C-alpha positions as CSV (number, residue, x, y, z in Angstrom):
1,M,-32.3,-24.1,-7.6
2,P,-29.2,-26.1,-6.5
3,L,-28.7,-27.0,-2.9
4,A,-26.5,-24.7,-0.9
5,M,-25.7,-26.5,2.3
6,N,-25.4,-24.4,5.5
7,K,-22.0,-24.9,7.1
8,E,-22.7,-22.9,10.2
9,V,-25.9,-24.1,11.8
10,F,-27.8,-23.0,14.9
11,I,-30.2,-25.3,16.8
12,T,-33.5,-24.2,18.3
13,A,-34.9,-26.3,21.1
14,A,-38.8,-26.1,21.3
15,I,-39.1,-27.0,24.9
16,T,-42.8,-27.8,25.7
17,G,-45.3,-26.2,23.2
18,S,-49.0,-25.9,23.7
19,G,-50.2,-29.2,22.2
20,A,-51.9,-31.9,24.3
21,T,-48.7,-33.8,24.9
22,Q,-48.5,-33.4,28.7
23,D,-50.1,-36.8,29.4
24,R,-48.3,-38.7,26.7
25,S,-44.9,-38.3,28.2
26,H,-43.8,-37.6,31.8
27,L,-40.8,-35.8,30.4
28,V,-42.8,-32.9,29.0
29,P,-42.1,-30.0,31.4
30,R,-45.0,-28.2,33.0
31,S,-44.0,-25.8,35.7
32,P,-41.9,-22.7,35.0
33,E,-39.0,-24.3,36.9
34,Q,-39.2,-27.5,34.9
35,I,-39.4,-25.5,31.6
36,A,-36.5,-23.4,32.5
37,T,-34.4,-26.4,33.7
38,A,-35.2,-28.2,30.4
39,A,-34.2,-25.1,28.4
40,I,-30.9,-24.8,30.3
41,D,-30.2,-28.5,29.7
42,A,-31.0,-28.1,26.0
43,A,-28.6,-25.2,25.8
44,K,-25.8,-27.2,27.5
45,A,-26.4,-29.9,24.9
46,G,-25.9,-27.5,22.0
47,A,-29.0,-25.4,21.4
48,A,-28.3,-21.8,20.8
49,I,-32.0,-20.8,21.0
50,V,-34.7,-22.1,23.3
51,H,-38.3,-21.6,22.3
52,C,-40.7,-21.5,25.3
53,H,-44.4,-21.7,26.0
54,V,-45.8,-22.0,29.5
55,R,-48.3,-24.4,31.0
56,D,-50.5,-24.8,34.0
57,P,-48.3,-26.7,36.4
58,E,-51.1,-28.8,37.7
59,T,-53.0,-29.7,34.5
60,G,-50.3,-29.1,31.8
61,A,-52.8,-27.0,29.9
62,P,-51.3,-24.2,27.8
63,S,-51.3,-20.8,29.4
64,R,-50.7,-17.1,28.6
65,D,-49.9,-16.2,32.3
66,K,-47.4,-13.4,32.4
67,G,-46.1,-14.4,35.8
68,M,-45.1,-17.8,34.5
69,F,-43.4,-16.4,31.4
70,R,-41.5,-14.0,33.7
71,E,-40.4,-16.8,36.0
72,V,-39.2,-18.9,33.0
73,T,-37.3,-15.9,31.7
74,E,-35.7,-15.0,35.0
75,R,-34.6,-18.6,35.7
76,I,-33.0,-18.9,32.3
77,R,-31.2,-15.6,32.6
78,A,-30.1,-16.2,36.1
79,S,-28.3,-19.4,35.1
80,D,-24.7,-19.7,34.2
81,T,-25.6,-21.1,30.7
82,D,-26.0,-18.6,27.9
83,V,-28.8,-19.1,25.4
84,V,-31.0,-17.0,23.2
85,L,-34.5,-16.7,24.5
86,N,-37.5,-17.1,22.1
87,L,-41.0,-16.8,23.7
88,T,-44.1,-17.8,21.9
89,A,-46.6,-15.1,20.9
90,G,-49.0,-17.6,19.4
91,M,-51.4,-17.9,22.3
92,G,-54.7,-15.9,22.2
93,G,-55.8,-16.8,18.6
94,D,-57.6,-20.0,19.3
95,M,-61.2,-20.3,17.9
96,V,-63.2,-23.5,18.3
97,F,-66.5,-23.7,16.5
98,G,-69.6,-25.5,17.5
99,P,-71.3,-28.3,15.6
100,T,-71.3,-28.1,11.8
101,E,-75.0,-27.2,11.6
102,S,-74.7,-24.6,14.4
103,P,-71.1,-23.4,14.5
104,L,-72.0,-20.3,16.6
105,P,-71.8,-19.6,19.4
106,L,-68.2,-20.7,19.6
107,N,-67.1,-23.5,22.0
108,Q,-66.1,-21.4,24.9
109,A,-64.1,-24.2,26.6
110,G,-61.6,-24.3,23.7
111,T,-61.8,-20.7,22.4
112,D,-59.1,-18.2,23.6
113,M,-59.2,-15.0,21.6
114,A,-57.4,-11.9,22.8
115,G,-56.4,-8.5,21.3
116,A,-53.0,-7.7,19.9
117,T,-51.7,-5.9,23.0
118,E,-52.8,-8.7,25.3
119,R,-51.2,-11.3,23.1
120,V,-47.8,-9.5,23.2
121,A,-48.1,-8.4,26.9
122,H,-45.7,-11.1,28.2
123,V,-43.2,-10.1,25.4
124,A,-43.3,-6.5,26.5
125,E,-42.7,-7.5,30.1
126,C,-40.0,-10.1,29.6
127,L,-38.3,-8.6,26.5
128,P,-36.9,-11.9,25.0
129,E,-34.5,-11.6,22.1
130,I,-37.0,-13.4,19.8
131,C,-40.7,-14.1,19.8
132,T,-42.8,-15.9,17.3
133,L,-45.4,-14.5,14.9
134,D,-47.6,-17.2,13.4
135,C,-48.1,-15.6,10.0
136,G,-51.6,-16.6,9.0
137,T,-54.8,-18.4,9.9
138,M,-55.0,-22.2,9.6
139,N,-57.3,-25.2,10.3
140,F,-55.8,-27.7,12.7
141,A,-56.6,-31.4,12.9
142,E,-58.0,-31.0,16.4
143,A,-61.8,-30.9,16.0
144,D,-63.0,-27.6,14.6
145,Y,-60.1,-25.6,15.9
146,V,-58.9,-22.7,13.8
147,M,-55.6,-20.9,14.6
148,T,-56.7,-17.3,13.9
149,N,-54.3,-14.6,12.9
150,T,-55.9,-11.9,10.7
151,P,-53.9,-9.5,8.5
152,G,-54.8,-6.6,10.9
153,M,-53.8,-8.6,14.0
154,L,-50.5,-9.6,12.4
155,R,-49.6,-6.1,11.3
156,A,-50.4,-4.8,14.9
157,M,-48.5,-7.5,16.7
158,G,-45.5,-7.4,14.2
159,Q,-45.2,-3.6,14.7
160,M,-45.3,-4.0,18.5
161,M,-42.5,-6.5,18.3
162,T,-40.4,-4.2,16.1
163,D,-41.1,-1.3,18.4
164,L,-40.0,-3.4,21.4
165,G,-36.7,-4.3,19.7
166,V,-37.7,-8.0,19.8
167,R,-36.9,-10.0,16.6
168,A,-40.0,-11.7,15.2
169,E,-39.5,-15.3,14.1
170,I,-42.1,-15.7,11.4
171,E,-43.8,-19.1,11.7
172,V,-44.8,-20.4,8.2
173,F,-47.3,-23.3,8.2
174,E,-48.2,-23.0,4.5
175,T,-47.3,-21.0,1.4
176,G,-49.7,-18.2,2.0
177,H,-48.1,-17.5,5.3
178,L,-44.8,-16.9,3.6
179,W,-46.5,-14.6,1.0
180,F,-48.0,-12.5,3.8
181,A,-44.6,-12.4,5.7
182,Q,-43.1,-10.9,2.6
183,Q,-45.8,-8.3,2.6
184,L,-45.0,-7.4,6.2
185,V,-41.4,-6.9,5.3
186,K,-42.4,-4.8,2.2
187,E,-44.5,-2.6,4.5
188,G,-41.6,-2.1,6.9
189,I,-43.4,-3.8,9.8
190,I,-40.8,-6.6,10.1
191,E,-37.2,-5.4,9.7
192,D,-34.0,-7.1,8.4
193,P,-32.5,-9.5,9.2
194,V,-35.6,-11.6,8.6
195,M,-36.0,-14.9,10.5
196,V,-38.4,-17.6,9.3
197,Q,-39.4,-21.0,10.8
198,F,-40.9,-23.5,8.3
199,C,-43.3,-25.7,10.2
200,M,-43.8,-28.9,8.1
201,G,-46.3,-31.7,8.5
202,V,-48.7,-29.9,10.9
203,P,-52.2,-30.9,9.9
204,W,-53.6,-29.0,7.9
205,G,-50.7,-26.9,6.9
206,A,-47.8,-27.6,4.6
207,P,-47.6,-31.3,4.0
208,N,-44.5,-33.2,5.1
209,D,-42.7,-33.7,1.8
210,L,-39.5,-32.4,0.4
211,N,-41.2,-30.9,-2.7
212,T,-43.3,-28.6,-0.6
213,F,-40.4,-27.8,1.7
214,M,-38.1,-26.8,-1.2
215,S,-40.9,-24.7,-2.8
216,L,-40.9,-22.7,0.4
217,V,-37.1,-22.5,0.6
218,N,-36.9,-21.4,-3.1
219,N,-39.4,-18.5,-2.5
220,I,-37.6,-16.7,0.3
221,D,-35.1,-13.9,-0.1
222,P,-31.6,-15.5,-0.2
223,N,-30.6,-13.0,2.6
224,W,-33.2,-14.3,5.0
225,T,-32.4,-16.8,7.7
226,F,-34.6,-19.9,8.0
227,S,-35.0,-22.9,10.2
228,A,-37.3,-25.9,9.7
229,F,-38.8,-28.8,11.6
230,S,-41.2,-31.6,11.2
231,L,-43.1,-33.8,13.6
232,G,-42.5,-37.1,15.3
233,R,-40.3,-39.7,13.5
234,D,-39.4,-37.1,10.8
235,Q,-37.8,-34.7,13.2
236,M,-34.2,-35.7,12.6
237,A,-34.7,-36.3,8.9
238,Y,-35.7,-32.6,8.6
239,A,-32.7,-31.6,10.6
240,A,-30.6,-33.0,7.8
241,A,-32.9,-31.6,5.1
242,A,-32.9,-28.1,6.5
243,V,-29.1,-28.0,6.6
244,L,-28.8,-29.4,3.1
245,A,-31.2,-26.6,1.9
246,G,-29.2,-23.9,3.5
247,G,-31.1,-23.5,6.8
248,N,-31.0,-24.2,10.5
249,V,-32.5,-26.8,12.8
250,R,-35.4,-27.0,15.3
251,V,-35.9,-30.0,17.6
252,G,-37.6,-30.6,20.9
253,L,-40.6,-32.0,22.8
254,E,-43.0,-29.5,21.3
255,D,-42.7,-31.4,18.0
256,N,-41.6,-34.9,18.9
257,L,-41.7,-37.0,22.1
258,W,-39.5,-39.9,21.0
259,L,-35.8,-40.6,20.9
260,D,-36.2,-44.0,19.4
261,K,-39.1,-46.4,19.0
262,G,-40.6,-46.9,22.4
263,V,-38.0,-44.6,24.1
264,L,-39.3,-41.3,25.4
265,A,-36.9,-38.3,24.9
266,T,-35.8,-35.3,26.9
267,N,-35.2,-32.0,25.1
268,A,-31.4,-32.3,25.8
269,Q,-31.3,-35.8,24.2
270,L,-33.0,-34.5,21.0
271,V,-30.6,-31.6,20.8
272,E,-27.7,-34.0,21.3
273,R,-29.0,-36.2,18.4
274,A,-29.4,-33.2,16.2
275,V,-25.8,-32.1,16.9
276,T,-24.7,-35.5,15.8
277,V,-26.7,-35.3,12.6
278,V,-25.4,-31.8,11.7
279,T,-21.8,-32.4,12.6
280,N,-21.7,-35.7,10.8
281,M,-22.8,-33.8,7.7
282,G,-19.6,-31.6,8.0
283,A,-21.3,-28.5,9.4
284,K,-20.4,-26.5,12.5
285,I,-22.8,-25.8,15.4
286,I,-22.8,-22.1,16.3
287,G,-23.6,-20.7,19.7
288,P,-25.7,-17.9,21.1
289,D,-23.2,-15.1,20.7
290,E,-22.8,-16.0,17.0
291,V,-26.6,-16.1,16.6
292,R,-27.0,-12.7,18.2
293,E,-24.4,-11.2,15.8
294,K,-26.0,-12.9,12.8
295,L,-29.6,-11.8,13.7
296,K,-28.8,-8.5,15.4
297,L,-30.5,-9.5,18.6
298,Q,-30.7,-7.5,21.8
299,K,-30.1,-9.4,25.0
300,R,-31.9,-7.7,27.9
301,A,-33.2,-8.4,31.4
302,P,-36.9,-8.3,32.1
303,V,-38.5,-4.9,32.8
304,A,-38.9,-4.4,36.5
305,K,-42.4,-4.2,37.9
């Protein structure tokens, strides 16, 4: 399939994530105020979408606290900077097994399993324009941790997102995840326009190589919208690769802490670097209003308590 470069590109800034990065860089935001401020700064730098997790402000550990999600949402929406809000719905599917000879009971310190309604509760309260749907189960490099998303769970969560009027961003970590995403669309659980994020180089998902990336790109409906990212030093290389392949760009501290060798980055600096990459390729950066029109998004305030 020939390359079809995207000439109108939107950038997503993944602000903080849920990985154990909080002690590797003092620039990783922890509190709701820090996360919201970083999101607003990324939007000012050129991001049309901000993808947000929340963390315990003291420890930096990932959290599913609805109050913190609400504070992040309200701070972003109260600002004078317009941006599309994308909240994670990936928390609550963490399963950590015991030793190899006695995997059960599960390691309770690392396991966080919740039902579909609980996993989407903050989405129902905050009503972001987009939320993520990790479209499958996958081993991670961290010990015996399994990201768990069963077909039944994904169908239930996807339907809840659709019923709420929140666009699901389908997170694809390997080819089977894309296959199941296509099934969700076939069943009418996820509605057009379909939005996909290709997550490259996350151990042990899709390996970080262009052959694998293009096999994913070549297997989506041409009417779907996709973005892509990779980790660490390859973040900006994938910004270019995604645009060349017809897609959009994701950067941010969730995926990469570094601006240059030995130089820690802020989210805004990574967005600025991505803007330079994209515009030097001859493409235009589009803003939040154009993204809303393209993806048929609903911008709404949080539901009052």
